[in-house]
C-alpha distance (Angstrom), angle and dihedral (degrees) to the residues before:
residue distance angle dihedral
M1 . . .
R2 3.81 . .
Q3 3.78 90.4 .
I4 3.81 91.4 53.2
I5 3.82 91.9 50.5
L6 3.81 91.1 46.6
F7 3.82 90.2 48.5
L8 3.83 92.1 50.3
N9 3.82 91.1 48.5
L10 3.81 90.7 51.5
I11 3.80 91.2 50.5
L12 3.82 91.1 50.3
F13 3.80 91.5 46.3
F14 3.82 94.2 51.1
G15 3.80 90.2 44.6
C16 3.81 90.1 56.1
V17 3.81 91.8 47.0
D18 3.81 90.4 49.5
V19 3.82 92.1 50.7
K20 3.81 91.4 47.1
I21 3.82 92.6 50.2
K22 3.81 92.1 48.4
S23 3.79 92.1 48.4
E24 3.82 92.1 52.0
I25 3.81 96.1 51.8
P26 3.80 106.6 100.7
K27 3.78 115.9 -120.5
K28 3.78 116.4 -118.1
T29 3.77 123.9 -139.0
Y30 3.80 118.1 -147.7
Y31 3.81 126.6 -150.5
D32 3.78 134.0 -168.3
L33 3.80 121.7 -148.1
D34 3.80 92.0 -142.3
T35 3.79 107.8 79.1
T36 3.79 98.9 152.8
G37 3.76 128.2 97.6
L38 3.78 123.6 -127.3
K39 3.80 114.2 -106.6
N40 3.80 124.6 -144.9
S41 3.77 111.3 -101.9
T42 3.76 138.2 162.0
C43 3.78 123.4 -153.7
S44 3.77 125.2 -168.4
N45 3.82 91.2 -169.1
F46 3.76 128.6 25.6
N47 3.75 124.2 -149.7
I48 3.82 98.9 -132.3
V49 3.80 110.6 -146.3
G50 3.78 125.2 -177.0
L51 3.77 111.3 -128.7
G52 3.78 109.6 -144.7
G53 3.77 87.5 -175.3
V54 3.73 146.2 -88.8
L55 3.77 109.8 -97.2
A56 3.77 133.6 -175.8
V57 3.78 134.0 -157.9
T58 3.79 112.7 -101.9
S59 3.81 95.8 -101.2
L60 3.84 88.8 60.9
N61 3.81 96.2 51.1
N62 3.79 91.4 102.6
K63 3.78 138.9 60.0
N64 3.80 97.2 -102.2
I65 3.78 121.2 117.0
L66 3.78 104.6 -132.6
H67 3.77 128.8 -136.8
K68 3.79 111.1 -165.0
K69 3.78 124.3 -173.1
S70 3.80 123.8 -148.4
S71 3.80 87.5 -110.7
G72 3.82 89.6 63.7
E73 3.80 95.8 -106.1
I74 3.81 110.5 142.1
S75 3.79 127.7 -161.0
T76 3.76 135.9 159.1
Y77 3.77 120.8 -94.0
G78 3.81 104.8 -107.9
D79 3.79 120.0 -78.7
V80 3.79 94.3 -33.1
Q81 3.78 129.4 107.4
W82 3.77 140.1 173.8
V83 3.78 114.8 -97.9
D84 3.83 88.7 -129.4
H85 3.80 138.5 4.6
P86 3.82 111.1 -64.6
K87 3.82 93.2 -121.9
D88 3.81 91.1 56.4
M89 3.80 92.7 47.5
I90 3.82 92.2 48.3
Q91 3.80 90.9 48.2
S92 3.81 90.3 51.6
M93 3.80 89.7 50.0
L94 3.81 91.3 50.9
I95 3.79 93.8 50.1
K96 3.80 94.2 43.9
Q97 3.78 96.7 45.6
G98 3.78 91.8 39.0
Y99 3.79 89.2 64.2
E100 3.80 89.5 54.9
R101 3.82 88.1 56.6
C102 3.83 93.6 42.9
I103 3.82 91.7 -106.9
S104 3.78 115.6 135.9
F105 3.81 112.5 -159.5
E106 3.78 109.3 -156.9
R107 3.77 135.2 172.6
S108 3.79 94.9 -153.9
S109 3.74 123.4 6.3
M110 3.76 140.7 -177.2
G111 3.81 88.3 -149.2
K112 3.78 127.5 78.2
V113 3.77 110.6 -81.4
K114 3.81 110.8 -144.7
K115 3.80 97.9 -172.9
F116 3.79 140.5 11.7
V117 3.80 120.4 -145.4
T118 3.78 138.2 -172.9
L119 3.76 127.4 -173.4
E120 3.79 126.0 -165.7
I121 3.78 124.2 -165.7
L122 3.80 106.9 -137.5
F123 3.80 95.9 175.8
L124 3.78 136.0 -3.1
G125 3.78 114.8 171.3
F126 3.77 142.8 54.0
L127 3.78 123.1 -38.7
D128 3.78 104.2 -159.3
S129 3.83 97.0 -40.4
S130 3.80 97.3 -32.4
P131 3.82 123.8 100.8
N132 3.79 108.2 -122.7
V133 3.83 134.1 -174.9
E134 3.80 124.9 -175.3
F135 3.82 124.2 -179.1
A136 3.81 128.3 178.2
Y137 3.78 114.9 -156.8
K138 3.77 139.3 -172.8
I139 3.80 125.2 -164.9
A140 3.81 119.4 -168.8
D141 3.79 132.5 -178.1
D142 3.81 125.4 -118.8
R143 3.82 89.6 -81.0
L144 3.81 91.6 51.8
N145 3.80 94.2 -108.9
V146 3.79 108.3 148.1
I147 3.78 109.2 -115.4
A148 3.79 99.0 171.3
M149 3.76 138.5 7.9
G150 3.74 134.2 164.1
V151 3.77 149.0 116.2
I152 3.77 128.9 -76.0
K153 3.79 111.8 -156.2
K154 3.80 125.3 -176.8
S155 3.78 126.2 176.8
K156 3.76 140.7 160.2
E157 3.77 131.1 -158.9
N158 3.81 106.2 -106.9
G159 3.77 120.3 -23.4
E160 3.77 151.5 139.2
V161 3.81 136.4 -100.6
S162 3.82 89.7 -81.0
D163 3.82 88.8 60.7
L164 3.80 89.9 50.5
Q165 3.82 89.0 52.2
K166 3.83 90.7 51.4
L167 3.80 91.9 48.8
A168 3.80 91.6 50.5
Q169 3.81 88.6 50.7
E170 3.80 91.2 50.3
G171 3.80 90.2 49.9
V172 3.81 92.0 50.8
N173 3.82 90.4 48.1
E174 3.80 91.3 51.1
F175 3.81 90.7 49.6
L176 3.82 91.6 49.1
E177 3.82 89.2 52.1
L178 3.79 89.6 54.4
V179 3.81 92.0 47.8
S180 3.80 93.5 49.2
R181 3.84 93.9 55.1
């Protein structure tokens, strides 16, 4: 009988510890960069563009939202994370919004590719307290001759994750404008 009572007390004790541990783990909030809806569109001709890829610097190959200080110190932005890696979210945005502009991004295509593009995320996070997005891009012709390359930088004085999402959207829109020329 003593063993049964001791066993029941142990079960109750570990149950309380388990509940306490679970209640002390901070909840994470997840964000997606793509906050726009897809619009109906019909295209008679697509501009077929080869997608060399969307790359990201090593520090962005995770789901953390970064907060970088001018001194170089880097930390994560509270208990929030991206729902996916930034490079995958940006690539999804390019493909989705490309269709709205009659641009078909393809890795390999049976059709004639007019341009090849690559996009690299140099920074996507908060610099001090300001949301900041930096993309490097390269656009090449069908013979892989570089016809344009540069950096797209968007920032805002102070802000939240929603401002970072808007800046990423603006950067993607600017890149799509360059591709469609």
